[in-house]
C-alpha positions in Angstrom: 66.8 176.9 107.9 63.5 177.8 106.2 61.4 175.6 103.6 59.9 178.4 101.8 62.8 179.8 100.8 64.6 176.6 100.4 61.6 175.3 98.3 62.0 179.0 95.9 65.9 178.2 96.2 65.1 174.6 94.3 63.2 176.3 91.6 65.6 179.0 90.7 69.1 178.2 91.3 71.4 175.7 89.2 71.0 172.8 92.1 67.9 171.1 90.1 70.2 171.5 86.5 73.1 170.0 88.9 71.3 166.9 90.2 69.5 166.4 87.1 72.8 165.7 85.1 74.5 164.1 87.3 71.8 161.3 87.5 71.4 161.7 83.4 75.1 161.2 83.0 75.7 158.6 85.2 73.1 156.4 84.0 74.3 157.0 80.6 77.5 156.3 80.9 76.4 153.1 82.8 73.6 152.1 80.4 75.3 152.7 76.9 78.9 151.8 77.1 79.4 148.2 77.5 82.0 147.7 79.9 83.4 145.1 82.8 80.5 146.7 85.1 78.3 144.6 83.0 80.3 141.3 83.0 80.4 138.2 85.0 79.8 138.0 89.5 81.0 141.6 89.6 78.5 143.4 87.2 76.8 146.8 88.9 74.2 145.1 89.5 75.0 141.6 90.6 76.0 142.0 94.3 75.4 145.4 96.5 78.9 145.6 97.5 79.9 145.7 93.7 76.9 148.1 92.9 78.5 150.8 95.4 82.2 150.3 93.9 80.8 150.6 90.2 78.4 153.6 91.4 81.8 155.5 93.5 83.8 154.7 90.3 82.1 157.3 88.5 83.0 159.6 90.7 86.0 160.1 88.4 84.3 162.9 86.4 81.0 163.6 88.9 82.8 165.1 91.3 84.4 167.6 89.2 81.1 168.0 87.7 80.0 168.6 90.8 82.9 171.3 92.0 81.8 173.5 88.2 78.5 173.5 89.2 79.1 174.9 92.7 81.5 177.5 91.4 79.1 178.2 88.8 76.2 178.4 92.0 79.2 180.7 93.6 79.2 183.4 91.0 75.4 184.2 91.5 75.5 186.8 93.4 78.3 188.4 91.3 76.6 188.4 88.2 73.1 189.6 90.0 75.8 192.4 91.2 73.9 192.2 94.4 76.8 191.8 96.7 77.3 195.1 98.4 72.8 194.8 99.0 73.6 191.7 100.7 76.5 192.0 102.9 74.6 195.2 104.3 71.2 193.2 105.2 71.8 192.4 109.2 70.9 188.5 108.1 74.2 186.0 109.6 76.1 185.8 106.2 76.0 182.2 107.6 72.4 181.9 106.8 72.6 183.8 104.1 74.9 180.6 102.2 72.9 177.8 104.2 69.9 178.4 101.9 71.7 177.7 98.3 74.6 175.6 99.8 71.6 173.1 101.4 69.7 173.4 98.1 72.4 172.1 96.0 73.7 169.5 98.7 69.9 168.0 98.5 70.2 168.0 94.9 73.1 166.3 94.5 72.8 163.7 97.3 69.3 162.9 95.7 70.8 162.4 92.4 73.3 159.8 93.7 70.7 158.2 95.6 68.6 157.7 92.8 71.4 156.3 90.7 72.2 153.9 93.5 68.4 152.9 93.9 68.1 151.9 90.5 71.0 149.5 90.5 69.8 148.1 93.9 66.4 147.4 92.6 68.1 145.3 90.0 70.7 143.9 92.5 67.5 142.3 94.8 66.6 140.5 91.9 70.2 139.4 91.3 71.1 137.7 94.7 69.9 136.6 97.8 72.8 137.6 100.0 71.9 141.1 101.3 73.5 143.3 103.9 74.2 146.6 104.8 78.4 146.7 104.6 78.2 148.1 101.0 76.2 151.3 102.8 79.7 153.1 103.8 80.7 153.3 100.5 77.8 154.9 98.6 77.6 157.5 101.9 81.0 158.8 101.1 80.6 158.7 97.7 77.3 161.2 98.6 79.4 163.4 100.5 82.1 163.5 97.9 79.5 165.2 95.8 78.3 167.4 98.2 81.4 168.5 99.7 83.1 169.3 96.0 79.8 171.2 95.1 80.0 173.5 98.1 84.0 173.6 97.8 83.3 175.1 94.5 80.5 177.6 95.6 82.9 179.2 97.7 86.2 179.1 95.5 83.2 180.9 92.6 82.5 183.5 95.5 85.8 184.6 96.4 87.0 184.0 92.6 84.0 185.6 90.8 85.2 184.8 87.1 83.5 183.5 84.1 86.6 181.4 84.2 86.3 179.9 87.3 83.8 177.4 86.9 85.2 175.6 84.1 88.9 176.1 85.2 87.6 174.4 88.8 86.0 171.3 86.9 89.5 170.6 85.2 91.4 171.1 88.1 89.1 168.8 90.2 89.5 166.2 87.3 93.8 166.4 87.1 93.7 166.3 90.8 91.3 162.5 90.5 93.5 161.4 87.6 96.7 162.6 89.5 95.5 161.3 92.9 94.2 157.7 91.6 95.9 157.3 88.3 99.8 158.4 88.9 100.7 159.8 92.2 98.5 157.3 94.1 100.0 154.5 92.6 103.6 152.3 93.5 104.8 150.4 91.2 105.9 146.5 92.4 107.5 143.4 91.0 106.1 140.5 90.9 109.2 138.1 92.0 107.5 135.1 90.4 107.0 136.7 87.1 109.3 139.9 86.9 105.8 141.6 85.6 105.7 145.3 86.9 102.5 146.3 88.3 100.7 149.1 90.3 99.0 149.1 93.8 97.1 152.1 95.2 98.6 153.8 98.4 97.3 156.5 100.5 97.2 159.6 98.3 94.8 157.7 95.9 92.4 157.8 98.8 92.0 161.1 98.9 90.4 160.7 95.3 86.7 160.1 95.3 87.6 157.5 92.5 87.9 153.5 93.7 89.7 151.0 92.1 87.7 149.3 89.2 85.7 145.9 90.9 87.4 142.3 90.1 85.6 140.7 93.1 82.5 140.7 94.9 84.6 139.9 98.1 86.6 142.8 98.2 85.3 146.1 99.7 87.2 149.5 101.7 88.0 148.7 105.1 86.9 151.0 108.1 89.6 153.1 108.1 89.4 153.9 104.2 85.8 155.2 105.4 87.1 157.1 108.1 89.7 158.9 106.8 88.1 159.2 103.5 85.2 161.1 106.0 87.5 163.7 107.7 89.1 164.6 104.2 85.7 165.3 102.8 84.4 167.2 106.3 87.1 169.2 105.8 86.8 169.8 102.2 82.8 170.9 103.3 84.4 173.5 105.7 86.4 175.1 103.7 83.5 175.9 101.1 81.2 177.0 103.7 84.1 178.9 104.7 84.8 181.0 101.4 80.9 181.0 100.8 80.6 183.4 104.6 84.1 184.9 104.2 84.4 188.7 103.6 87.6 189.7 103.6 91.0 188.6 101.9 92.8 187.6 105.7 89.3 185.5 106.3 89.5 183.9 103.1 92.9 182.3 103.9 92.0 181.3 106.9 89.3 179.3 105.8 92.1 177.5 103.9 92.8 175.6 107.1 90.2 173.5 107.3 90.7 171.8 103.8 94.6 171.4 105.0 94.3 170.1 108.2 91.6 167.3 107.2 94.7 166.1 104.6 96.7 166.2 107.1 94.3 164.0 109.8 93.1 161.5 106.8 96.4 160.9 105.9 97.6 159.6 108.9 94.1 157.8 109.2 94.3 156.0 105.8 96.5 152.8 105.7 99.1 152.5 103.8 99.6 149.4 103.2 96.6 147.9 99.9 95.8 145.1 101.6 94.5 147.1 104.1 92.8 149.4 101.5 90.7 146.9 100.1 89.9 144.2 102.4 88.1 140.5 101.9 84.5 141.1 103.2 84.3 138.1 105.7 81.1 137.7 105.6 80.5 137.5 102.3 83.8 135.2 102.0 82.5 132.9 104.7 81.8 129.1 103.1 78.4 127.6 102.9 78.8 124.0 102.1 76.4 120.8 100.9 79.2 118.2 101.9 82.5 118.7 100.0 81.2 121.2 97.9 81.7 125.4 99.1 80.8 128.3 97.7 80.4 131.5 99.2 78.0 133.2 101.0 77.7 136.0 98.2 76.6 132.9 96.0 74.9 130.5 97.9 72.5 130.9 95.4 74.2 129.1 93.6 75.1 125.8 95.4 72.2 123.9 94.8 73.5 123.9 90.5 77.0 123.1 92.1 76.7 120.5 94.3 75.8 117.2 91.5 78.8 118.3 89.4 81.3 119.0 91.9 81.0 114.9 93.8 81.0 113.7 90.3 84.2 115.9 89.7 86.0 114.2 92.7 84.8 111.4 92.3 86.1 110.5 88.5 89.5 112.5 90.0 89.4 110.0 92.3 89.2 107.5 90.5 92.1 108.4 88.0 94.7 110.0 90.0 93.9 107.8 93.5 95.0 109.1 96.9 97.0 112.4 94.8 93.0 113.2 94.4 91.7 116.6 95.7 89.4 115.9 98.5 86.8 119.4 98.2 85.5 121.8 95.8 85.7 125.2 97.1 84.8 129.2 95.6 88.5 130.5 95.6 88.2 133.6 98.6 92.2 134.6 98.1 92.2 138.0 97.1 95.2 138.4 95.2 97.3 141.6 93.8 96.7 142.3 89.7 99.3 140.4 87.8 100.7 138.5 90.6 100.9 134.3 90.0 98.0 132.6 91.4 98.0 130.2 94.3 96.4 126.8 94.4 95.9 123.4 96.7 96.6 120.0 95.9 93.9 119.2 97.9 91.4 121.2 96.8 89.8 121.8 93.6 89.1 126.2 93.6 87.5 127.9 91.4 86.1 131.0 90.7 82.6 131.9 88.9 83.8 134.2 86.4 86.3 132.0 85.1 86.0 131.1 81.7 85.2 127.7 81.7 82.7 127.8 84.7 81.2 130.8 83.4 80.6 129.3 80.1 79.3 126.0 81.5 76.1 124.6 80.2 74.2 121.9 82.1 75.5 119.8 85.0 77.6 118.0 82.4 79.6 120.9 81.5 80.5 122.2 84.5 81.5 118.3 85.5 83.9 118.9 82.4 85.1 122.5 83.9 86.0 121.0 87.5 87.7 118.1 86.3 89.5 121.0 84.5 90.4 123.1 87.2 91.2 120.3 89.5 93.9 119.3 86.9 95.1 122.2 85.5 93.9 125.3 87.4 95.6 127.7 85.2 98.3 130.1 85.9 97.6 133.4 84.1 98.6 136.0 86.0 96.1 137.4 88.1 93.1 140.1 86.3 94.8 139.3 83.4 93.2 137.1 80.3 95.3 134.2 77.8 94.6 131.2 75.7 97.2 128.6 75.0 99.0 125.8 77.4 96.8 125.7 80.2 94.1 125.5 78.4 95.3 122.7 75.9 96.7 120.7 78.8 93.6 121.2 80.2 91.8 119.2 77.2 93.7 116.6 77.3 94.0 115.8 80.7 90.0 116.3 81.4 90.2 114.1 77.8 92.5 111.1 79.5 89.8 111.1 82.7 87.1 111.0 80.6 88.2 108.6 78.1 87.0 110.3 75.2 88.6 114.3 74.6 85.4 116.8 74.3 85.5 120.5 73.5 86.1 122.2 76.6 83.7 125.2 77.9 85.5 128.5 78.0 86.9 127.6 74.8 85.9 130.1 72.0 84.6 128.9 69.1 87.6 130.3 66.6 90.1 128.7 68.5 88.6 125.0 68.6 89.7 124.0 65.0 93.5 125.2 66.6 92.9 123.0 70.1 91.4 120.0 68.6 95.0 119.8 66.0 97.2 120.9 69.1 95.7 118.5 72.0 94.5 115.1 69.9 97.9 114.4 68.8 99.3 114.8 72.6 95.9 112.8 74.0 96.3 109.7 71.4 99.9 109.6 72.4 99.2 110.0 76.4 96.7 107.6 75.7 98.8 104.5 73.9 101.6 104.8 77.0 101.5 102.0 79.9 98.8 102.6 82.2 101.4 103.5 85.1 103.1 106.1 82.4 100.5 108.0 82.1 99.3 108.6 85.2 103.7 109.3 86.2 103.0 111.6 83.5 99.6 113.2 84.7 101.0 113.7 88.3 104.0 115.5 86.5 101.7 117.8 84.6 99.4 118.8 87.4 102.5 119.3 89.7 104.0 122.1 87.6 100.4 122.8 87.0 99.5 123.6 90.5 102.9 125.3 91.3 102.9 127.4 88.3 106.8 126.5 87.3 107.2 125.1 83.4 104.2 124.4 81.0 101.6 121.7 82.0 101.4 121.0 78.4 105.0 120.2 77.4 105.2 118.0 80.0 102.3 115.9 78.6 103.9 116.1 75.6 106.9 114.4 76.8 108.8 118.0 76.0 109.7 119.0 79.7 111.3 116.2 82.3 109.6 115.1 84.8 
């Protein structure tokens, strides 16, 4: 490709505008809207994988934008009434098509790279865990943008109408929504709760968008990267073939790559949701200080956790005896949203995004939070939020261990009065019982809490069978 011609193309075409709109709108979306991409350990500036997945999630509207801008670029020859003149020149059609396609590809890929760079600078300041396993997620995202633009250019040249760009953009948006939210979801019922949830199927992976980030340990599998790359390359090939096609027959033949790419991609893409979004084994590897362990992702937080973790284990052993847990570990289990959590009798499992842990300030509050997680880990369905019986039971159980009822971290200020009114009578009643009866009731409560069968607070209140 002649770089002088490419330079002229970059100055005079809509390609720079496409890149500018993609970058500016993405940054505006992230910085002006307060969403879950700013919260907790999964914030888009907290970890590399979270950065890659959150920026990929923006393709739900960036990809249709790229398709629309590509279609607008594809109309240029028709608008300038130069189609017959250009086709009469001896220069091959593929050479003429490569220049605008290359200019658009460069600007869109650069815009996406700058978006990742803006987040990456902040990630460097927020974590010590660096790796490259996030890179394929972002590379495939850039390929989606480029392929969408090239497909739009080909469609714009094949269907030269002022309505083509907006209709293509709306069609691309509808395709993304259908693949990701409707056709690409499979309904399932959790047998423990009876709650209906949805999980992605392989059709959802034809969409450039990815699921919302719920865990720093989750990434896309290699088979997803491979299948999506095949699909994207087929899309780009069809777009370029439409750019150089001169007859109706060749335009029909140009559709073959995108159809073949979709078929091959569906053969490669996994059908099981647990093979689509997988645990990053390197990120989930444990880093320990004695009995207290965190994942490699959060190794920089181990120093602050080790002391409170050991103290919580000592307090639990003094209160529960041989039934007490013997270790504290960051929870690495990744369960489907809406499912019932699973807990261990011998290990205090916690997450840095758990409200009671995230809101703990100082070693004392962190010790209380770990005590609460060891006694009543909580049975709110995965990905849901709530405040009720589990939190009341935590307050009473921690107060029983400490000998004093204290407001626990994560308790909303508006609910502190209600929590005290509900828990103090139960705590006083529990402390008035003989020591053996107190321990029996606490053990019964903990059994209900760990199995997620029954209400732990009802057990403490004496309202449930022990």
